[in-house]
DRENDRENTOR-751665 format. One record per residue: residue in three letters; y, z, x of N, C-alpha, C, CB in turn. Coordinates in steps of 0.2 Angstrom, whole numbers, plus 5000, padded with zeros to 4 digits. Atoms other than C-alpha are relative to their C-alpha. Glycine has a CB too. Layout:
<rs>
ALAYZXYZXYZXYZX ...
</rs>
This chain:
<rs>
MET500150075003506451885422499950014993499449965004 THR500150005008506651855404499549954998500749994997 ARG500550045002505251785396500149974993499350035000 ILE499950035007505451665381499449984997500549945001 ARG500650015003504151665369500149954994499750074997 ARG499950055005503951515358499450014994499949935003 PHE500550005006503151525340500049944996500250064996 SER500150065004502451385330500050034993499449965002 LEU500149985007502751405311499749954996500750024998 VAL500450055004501551315300500150024993499350005002 LEU499949995007502051305282499449964996500749974998 GLY500550025004500651285270500349984993499450045000 LEU499750025006501051185254499349994995500449945000 SER500650015004499751205240500249964994499850074998 VAL499950055006499751065227499450004995500149935003 ALA500550005005498751085211499849934998500250044994 ALA500150075002497850925207500049994993499249985002 THR499950025007498350845191499449974997500649964999 PRO500650025003496850825180500149934997499750044994 VAL500050075003496550635175499750004993499749955005 ALA500250005007496350615156499449955000500549974995 ALA500650045000494650545152500149944996499450044996 GLN499950075002494550365148499449974998500449965004 SER500650045002493350245139500249934999499750044994 ARG499950075002493150075133499949994993499549955004 VAL500150015007493350005116499949924999500650024996 THR500250075002492549845110499949994992499449975004 GLY500150015007492449765093500249934998500550054996 SER499950065003492849625081500550004995499449964998 VAL499550005005494249575069499749954995500749985003 TYR500250045005493749505052500549994995499350024997 ASP499550025005494849415039499649984994500549955002 SER500350025006494249415021500449974995499750074997 LEU499550035005495749345013500149925001500650035000 ILE499850074998496249175022499449975003500650005004 VAL500550034996494949135035499350014997500150025007 ALA500649985002493549225027499450005005499749954994 GLY500450004994492749255044500350035006499749935002 PRO499749974994493049315061500749975002499649995007 LEU499350024999494949305066500149995007500550054997 SER499950014993495249225083500750005001499749935002 ARG499350004998496849235093500450064996500349944999 ALA499649945003497349405084500150055006499550034995 THR499849954995498249535094499850074998500849995002 VAL500249935002497449705094500450055004499250015001 MET499649964996498549845099499850084998500850004997 LEU500249935001498150035102500750035000499650025007 LEU499449975001499650125095500250055004500150024992 GLY499849954995500650235106499949995007499750064998 THR500150024993500150145121500249935002499250015002 THR499950074999500349975130499449965000500450005007 ILE500750035000498549935128500049954995499450055000 VAL500150055005498349765119499449965002500749964999 SER500650054999496949635118500149944995499350045000 THR500050065004496749465111499349984998500449945003 THR500750025002495249415101499849935002499950004992 ASP500350074998494149265107499949964994499450015004 ASP500150045006493549125096499550034995499749935003 ARG500549975005492249235088500350074997499350015003 GLY499649945002493549375084499850065004499850014993 ARG500249954996492949485098500550025004499349995004 PHE499549984995494049595109499750065004500650034996 ARG500249954995493949725123500650045002499549975005 MET499549964997495049865128499750055005500450044995 ASP500249954995494849965144500550055001499949965007 SER499649954999495550125150500450034994500649985005 VAL499849975007495750195132499950085001499649974994 PRO500149935000496050385132499550024995500750034999 VAL500549975005494650485124500450044995499550045004 GLY499749965005495050565108500249964994500650045002 ARG499850045006495750515091500649955002500250054994 GLN499550064999496750345092500149964994499849965006 GLN499850045006497550225080500149935003500650024997 VAL500050074997497350035082500149964994499349985003 THR499950055005497949885072500049935003500750024996 PHE500050074997498049695074500549964996499349974999 PHE499650055002499249555071499849935001500750015003 HIS500250074999499049375068500549954996499349984997 ALA499450055003500349225064499849984993500149955005 GLN500250025006499249165050500150054994499349975000 LEU499949955005499249325041500750024999499650075003 ASP499349995001501049355044500449954996500450005007 SER499750055004501549195036499850004993499849935003 ALA500249995007500549245021500250064997499349994999 GLY499849935002501349415020499550055000500349994994 VAL500649955000499749505024500050045006499349964999 GLY500049964994499849655035499350045001500650055000 ALA500649974999498349735043500150085000499749985007 PRO499949925000498149925040499950035007499450034995 VAL500149964994498150055054499350044999500650055001 PHE500749975000496350115058500050065005499549955002 ASP500149944995495950285065499350005003500150074995 ILE500750004996494550285078500050065004500049935004 GLU500149944995493750425088499749975006499550054996 VAL500250034994493550365106499650065004500649975004 ARG500449954996492150455115499949985007499350014996 ALA500150014993491750475133499449975001500150065004 ALA500650034999490450345133500249935004499649984993 ASP499950064996490250175142500449954995499449975002 GLU499850055004490750085126500150034993499649935000 ASN499949985007491450125108500249934996500650055000 ARG500050065004491249985095500350014994499449975000 VAL499649995007492449965080500049934997500750035001 VAL499950065003492649835067500650004996499349984995 LEU499450005004494349795060500049944995500649995005 ALA500050055005494749695045500650004995499350004995 THR499450005004496149645033499750034993500249924998 PRO500149975006496249725016499649954996500650024996 SER500450045004494949665003500549974995499550044997 ALA499650035005495649544989500250054995499649944998 GLY499949955005495449684977500550055001499350034998 SER499549954998496449814986500649975001499750035007 LEU499450034999497749694990500349984993500049935004 ARG499850015006497849644972500350064996499549974995 GLN499849945003497949824967500750035003499550065001 ALA499449974997499349864979500649954998500049995008 LEU499450055002500449704974500150004993499949935003 CYS500050015008500049704955499650064997499849934998 PRO500449945003499549884950499950004992500450065002 LYS500150005008499749844931499649944998500749994997 LEU500450055002498649694932499350024999500149945005 VAL500649985001497049734924499549944998500050054995 ASP500450065002496349564917499749975006500449954996 PRO500350034994495049504929500049925000499250025000 ALA499950075001495449324923500649985004499949974993 LEU499450014997497149344931500050025007500650034996 GLY500049984993497549354949500850005003499649955005 VAL499349994996499049364962500149945004500150065003 LEU499850064995499849214971500550025005500249944996 ILE499649984994500549254988500349945004499750055004 GLY499750054996501749144998500650025003500149944996 ARG499349994996503349125008500449944998499850005007 VAL499550055001504849025004500449985007500650024994 ARG499750024994505548925019500549944998499549985005 ASP499550055001507048805021499649935003500650015005 VAL500350064999506348625021500249975007500049954995 ASP499750034994507448575036499950045006500749984999 THR500049954994507448725047499450045001500650045000 GLY500649954999505848815043500150074999499649985006 ASN499849935001506848975041499850034994500750015002 PRO500149975006506249095028500650024996499650075001 ILE499449995004507349115013499950064995500149944995 PRO500049945005507549285004500449994994500250075004 GLU499650005007508149314986500049934997500750025002 ALA500150075003507549134981499650024993499649955004 LEU500449995006506949124963499449965000500449974994 VAL500750034999505049084963499750004993499650035005 ALA500250005007504349024946499449955000500549974995 THR500550055001502748944940499850014992499350025004 SER500150005007502148904922499349964999500649974996 TRP500650045001500548834914499950014992499450045003 MET500250005007499848794897499350034998500149934997 GLU500649975002498448884888499949984992500050075000 VAL500250025007497448824872499850064997499549945000 VAL500249945004497348964859499649984994500650044999 LEU500450015007496048954845500150054995499249995002 SER499949955005496449034829499749974993500850014999 ALA500250035006496049014811500349944997500150064994 SER499750065002497248884808499949945005500850015000 GLY500250054995496548784823500350015007500349934997 PRO499849994993496948754841500849995001499749965005 SER499350014998498748774848500150015007500450054995 ALA499949994993499548764865500650055001500249935003 GLU499549954999500448914872500349995008499850074999 ARG499750004994501648904887500150075003500649955000 HIS499949944996501649044900500449995006499350045001 GLN499650014994502849074914500150075003500749974998 VAL499949944996502949204928500549985006499350025003 THR499550014995504449224939500150065005500749984997 THR499949944996504949334954500549985005499450025004 SER499650024994506149334969499750025007500750054999 SER500249994993505749314987500350065003500049945004 LEU499749944997505949464998500249985007499450065000 GLY499850014993506449485016499449965004500150065004 GLY500550044996505549355027499849944995499450045002 GLY500250055005505449245011499350014996499949935004 LEU500749995003503849325005500150014993499750065003 TYR500049995007503449324987499350014997500349944996 ALA500649995003502049384975500049994993499750075002 LEU500050015007501749314958499450034997500049924998 CYS500649975003500649424947499849974993500250084999 GLY500250025007499649374932499949935000500550024995 ILE500150085000499249194937499249994999500149975007 PRO500750015001497649124930499649975006499949954994 ILE500450024994496249104943499649934999499650055002 ASP500450075001495448944935500449954997499550024995 VAL499550055002497048844931500449985005500450024994 PRO499650024995497948734943500850024998500049935002 VAL499349985002499848794944500449975005500150084999 PHE499550024996501348724951500650055001500349934998 VAL499649954999502548834960500749975003499850055005 ARG499450024998504448804962500550055002500349964994 ALA499549954998505748894972500749975000499850035007 SER499350035000507648874970500450065002500249984993 VAL499549964998509148954977500749984997500150005008 GLY499450015004510748974967499949964994500549975004 ASN500150055006510948824955499549955002500749984998 GLN500450064998509748714964499450004996499850015008 
</rs>
């Protein structure tokens, strides 16, 4: 008699567990010192290089969960800042493995923005005027429009007072943005934009 022996073959598969990156929570607030001069509500806060975003509440506060521990970069966007041509800087933050990491984000100060837009402007009595040129009918931004403003100044000399007329012009950039440098900060000015011969 022939005996048939049956063998059971058990295969063992060894799988190495993939380590899960440490994560933490980031909370904070967004402050605007240029337009709102206070907490910035409804701003979109983004952790660069990820899909993690958050929206600030009425008091400018935000919260991000599941943020990887380590050095990260964060920035924010807001429609009101975009319309004025003001971009938020990118902030480097160090996320630690704690229950909460708190950061404060803010727009550039008026002084730093002035220096970036008008580096040759040194007179503290003069400032910079920022705006956007739009089509009155469609609301679309208009690039390459001529933007001009002028004002009168009274000059005192040995021969008596006299009036001097000053004018500053520039062209709008992409998105209709413009910046007029050297505008007096204590004199009302009228700004006019034109396209072609208009």
